[in-house]
N, C-alpha and C positions, 0 to 999 in steps of 0.2 A: 300350232297357238298363235294367235295374233298377239299385235303388240298391247291393245286392250285387255285381252283376257292377262296377258303377263303381268299387267298394271293392275289389274283388279285382284289377282293372286298376291302380289308383293303387298298391296294395301292389307288384306284379310290378316296378312300375318305380322303386320306391326303390333306394336302394343298399344292399347287403347289411347294414351294423350298421344303419340304420333300419329295415329290412322285419325284422332279427330282434329289434330294440329294442320294434316293436310289436305282435310276434305271438307270441315266444316266449320273451324274458326275464322279463315280469312272472309269468307262471304256475312257469316255473323257479325263481326266485326265491322262491316261494312254496313250492314243494317243498322246496328247498334249506334254507329257514328248519326246516322241519318235520323234515327229518333231523336238523339242527341239536340241537333240542329232543329229540327220540325218540330219537337215535342207535340206530337199528335195529341188528340183527347183519347184514343185507344192504341196505345204503343205495339200491343202484343198483335193486334190486325196489320198495322203497317208494318210490322217486320214480316210478319205472313204474306202480305203482297210483297214487299219488297223482296223476300227471297225466290216467290213464283216468277217475278217480273225479271230478276239477273241471278237466274240460275245458270251457273257457271255450265252445268252438264247438258241443258237447252242449248246452250252456245254452240258447244262443241257438235251436236247432233245436226244441226243447221248447217255447219261446215264440211260434214261427212258427205 
């Protein structure tokens, strides 16, 4: 089993709050901070674009 498989298994076993705190919350906080700074007319679209452009999973895949 690869280290990535082990990491996925560990994440799946976490309580919901811990899972979200480790996977989703950090990037969402960054996106929301940018929304607060920029104050775009469509904040939901801005967040969606931010998440697509700053997806940490994408960055990890490029490094491998």
